[in-house]
N, C-alpha and C positions, 0 to 999 in steps of 0.2 A: 618558593609557590608548584605545588603539582599540576602535571597541565596534558590535557588531554584534546587533540585532533581527530573532530570529528569532521570527516569525507562525506558530505552531502550534495545535494542538487537542489536547483529552483528557491522560488521566493515562496511555494505554496506545493502543494501535491502531497505523491507518495510519499517518496525520499525525505524531503523537510519534515514531514509532519511525525515521521519515525524517530527521526534526528530531534527534533523541537521533545519527542516523549522520554528520549534518553537524554537529553539532559536536562531536562526537567527532574527526572527521578535521578540523576548523579547529583543534582544541588539541593535534594530532597535530602539526601543522604550526608551529603558532606557540604555544604554552601561554599567552603575556603578554596575548593578544587576551581581551577579556569579550565574554560571548557571555549573550544574555537569551536563553532559549528561552520565549518566554509565552503560554501560553494563550489564542487571539484572543477566545475564547469569554467571557471575562472583561468584555469590554467590552458586550457584553448585561447587561441592568439582571435581575437573578432567576435569573443562572446560578448554577449550587451545586456543579458540577464533575462530578454524576450524569449518564452516558452511556447511561442506560437510557430515554431518550427517543429518541433517535436508531435504537438498537436496534430498540425496538417501530415506528419510523415506519418504519423500512426491511426489518420482517418483516410484523408485523401489520396493516401498511397499506403493501403494495408498492405497491399500483396509483397510491395516492393519490402516494407519495415519487417513481415514475416522472412523475408530470404535475407537480409541483413542481419537478424536476430539468430535465424539457423547456421547462417555461415560462422558466423564471428565464437557463436557457442560449437560448433563444429571443431574449427580450429583454432584452438585457444591460446596456443602457446605461441602463433603468430600475430593473433590478435593483439595479446597484452604487450607483443614485443614494436609494433605498429601504435600501439595506445602512448608506450612510454616515450617515444620519440619527441612528438609534440609539447607535452605537460612535463618534459624535465627541466624543465629553465626556471620556469613559473614554480612547481615542486620544489624545487631543489633552493630557492629565493625563501619560499613559506617556509621550510624547514628549518631554514639556518636561522631567520629572524625570529620565528615561535619558539623553538627549540622545542618540541612535545615530548613528553612520557613516554606517553603512547597517543596509536593512532588507530582509530574506529573506520571504518568504511560501510558507508550503507548504500554504495552501489556497484554493480557488478564491474562496470569501467577502469572501478580505481580500487583493486583490491591484486591483481597480479604485477598489474601495470606499475603501482605502487611500489610492491618486493623489488622489481626490476630499476624503480630509480633510487632507491634505497642502497640496494645493494654496487647501484655505479656510484653511489657514493661514498661507501665503504662505511654505512650505516646501519647499527644494527636495534633500531627504535623498533618494540613489540608492535606486531598489528594484528589486528581482532579485525573480523568481518561478519557485518550481521544481517543474512539475507532475508528478503523481505519481499519474497515470493513463494506464494502458497504450493505451489504441485510442479508446476511445470515453470524449469529456472534454465537461465543462462549460465553454462558452463565456468562462464567469466568469475560467477562468485567461489569456482572450487581452486584454492588455494592451499596445498597443503603446507606450506612454509608457515603462515599464517598460526599465530600462539591459539586462538580458539575460533571455531565457526559457529554463529549460534545459530540455530534454525529455528521455523515457526512449529515445528508440528514432529512427532515422532515418528510419522512414516518418512519426511527429511532427513529426519538424523540414520535411520536403518540405512536409507539410499546412498549418505556418505560412507557410511562404514561399509558397505558393498561396494564400493568406490577407492576401496582403502585408505581409508580416511583413520587415523588414531583415537581410540574410542576418549583418549584423554583432552582430544584436539576438537570433539564436538559437542555442543552443549545444548540441549531442548529447553531453549528458552522460553517459548511464546513469541507472540509477535509485538513489538513494540507500541503500545497505543498510551494516548495522554489520557491521565489520572480525568480528564471533565468528562471523558466517555464512563459514565460509570452505569451499575445496574437497576438506573431510577425506574426502569420496564422491568424489574426482578420476577415481582407476582403479575401475572395477567391480569386482565379489565374484567372486571367479574362482569362487569354489562358495557357492551357498545353502542353505541346509538348509529349513529355515523361513522365509518371508519379513518382513518388521516391515514392517507396515502402518500408518502415521501416518494418521488420518483430522482433520483442522478445521472443524469446521465446516461439515460437507459439506452444507447445503440451509438454504434460509432458507425454507421452505413450511410446516412444520408437523416438532411433533415425533415427528410417525408417521411423517412423509417420512423423516426421518432414521434413525429406528430400522430401516426396512424396508432404506435402506442400509448398515446395519449388519451385519444379518443378511445381507444378500447376501454382504458382502465375508468374512461367515465360513462359508458356505460352501465356502470352502476353507482349506486349511491353514494357515494364517496365525497370525502374534503381533500382535494389533488393540491401537493407543490412541487414543483417540478423547478429543479435546481440545475441549471447548466452551467455552472460553472464559468471557467476561462471563456468558452466557447462562445463570443460573441455576436458571429453572426446568426447562431443557433436562438440565441435568446431573443432577436432583431425579428428573426420568420416567425417563431413561436407568438411574439405581443400581434404580429400580424395578424397570423389564423386565429389566432386564441381572443378576439379582442371583444368577440361580445359571449362568449363562452360562459358560463357560470360555474361557481366551484372548483377554478382552477386560478390558481395563484403560479408566476410564471418570477424566477427570480435569477441573477447570475451570479458570480462570484459572492459565497456568503465565508463569514467570518462565525458564525452561530450554530453550526451543524451537530454541534452536540446540544442543545435545545430541541433543535427539531427533529434530532430523532428521537429524542423524549418523549414528543408527543405522539408519534408516527407508532400508527400501530401494524403496519407490513413497509416495506423498503422496496420498490425494483430502481433496478439498476444495473451498470455494467460489472464487470467479474475482476473490479481494482482491489485489491485484496486489505489496503489499507479500509476503504467504507464497507468492505464486508465484514474483518472482524471490528469497528467502531459498532455495528449492527450488533452485532452479536456479544458482545461483550454487555450493549444496554438490551440485550432478548429483544429484538424488532425483529420477527420473522423476513427473510428475503425472498425473492422472485430476480435471476437471475437473467438480462435480458440480453447481453452483448458482453464481448469482451477485444479486448484488443489481441491482434492474432499475435503468435509468438506466448509470453509467456504470461495471458492473462487465457489464454484458450481451453485450461482443463482445470481452473479456478472452480467453476462447478461444479464440480465431481467432491469439493470439499464442504460445499452445501447440502447435498444430496446426501453423500455418503452419512455424514451429522445427522442429520434430518434438520438441518436449521432453514430449510424452504425449499425451494422450487427452480429450476430451470425452465423457461419460454422460447420458444424459437421465434415465433408468430407472433401478431397482436390477438388472431384468431385463439390460442395458447393460452395467454395472457389473460385474455376474458374468461376461459375455460379452469385458467387456474384462480382466478379471485372467486370466482364462483364455489370450488371447494372450498377456499381460506374460510368464506364466509359460511359455509352450510352450518346446518345444524346448529345453531347460538356460536359460530367460529370456534368448533371444536379443533380443529387441523390446524389453524391458527395459534390457537392455544398449545397446543401441544409441541409446535416448535419452536416457541417461547418456553416451553420450559425445557426442552433439549437444550436449549442453549446455557442456561442456568449452571449445567456442569460441564461448560466449554472448559477447557486447561490451558488452551494455547493462547492466551490473552493479556500474559504477565510479563511481556517481554521487554520492557522498558526498565523494572525493576532489576529483576534477572540480572540485563547488561551490565545496569549500572553497579550491580554489586560486586561482580565480576571484575570490573576495572578496577572500582576502588581497592579490593583485595589484589589486584598485582601490582600494587603501588608498593604494597611488603615485601614482595618477590624481588622486586627490579634495584640489583643494585647503584647505589647513591654516591 
């Protein structure tokens, strides 16, 4: 049986969402292929599967995270060497037991470090990588020894070519998105009585900033749903502060995001690439109101430059943006939705799956 090892992280979140999409696409094309989507954080001793540490690092210690991101990216070679040390024992054990024919990484920490480990093991298993950052990205993704580096946009493809990557080793695949996120909203609604606004983790600064953004949205005649995800502290704070406020529903971690996006007329969110592209695929206009420092801080450029939405830096700007989107019978809202119909960056899962399956025919058995 042919085997593919996908190195991902977490039980939810962006990396897991992307790996789930690729795994599903592989099985759609060939259900007989064995796919092990492994949480690569398990290579580190002491990892418990709890993502609270990452959430805390990127929210409460935002500038420390940015320093960490920039330093590891700048000193790519040293960073990969350091990473390879603690992961080697458990990585090599997994490889010996599972015996994959192909390795695909969807996390920057497990690209160069994995190649170092394989070299140490004297193995030549083909390694592929799928970059799931939109604009700014860690240089830990950059590993010219990989068979192919899949990238979400043509602009990133050109960037890697300028960095010295071989043309045959860079593929504009688009972003890997699960098929459940479909173009349900493909044709803008002819008539919107009360806009359905979906807000997903709009800010990483503080609970009070998120509350201000919610209140800014509620100045308008909207039905607002707020999803706090894994941030339990934020949900408790909002439940208390909004207990007597009408037209707003606060939810924690949800499993039906595709359905909620299908009902939304506009999405307000931080600049996470997965939620951005899921909304684009479903033709839901986007308002960017926050970002993780480092890898997400320039993602708003993708949305603004392609005419998929706008960026707001304050509750005042958010209120004004909603005014513009809702004016003249939602003219601008419908324009953004129509622009999203032409997006070519949303078929990554299927493209990656086809390349990996094609590679089986080229690997000596």
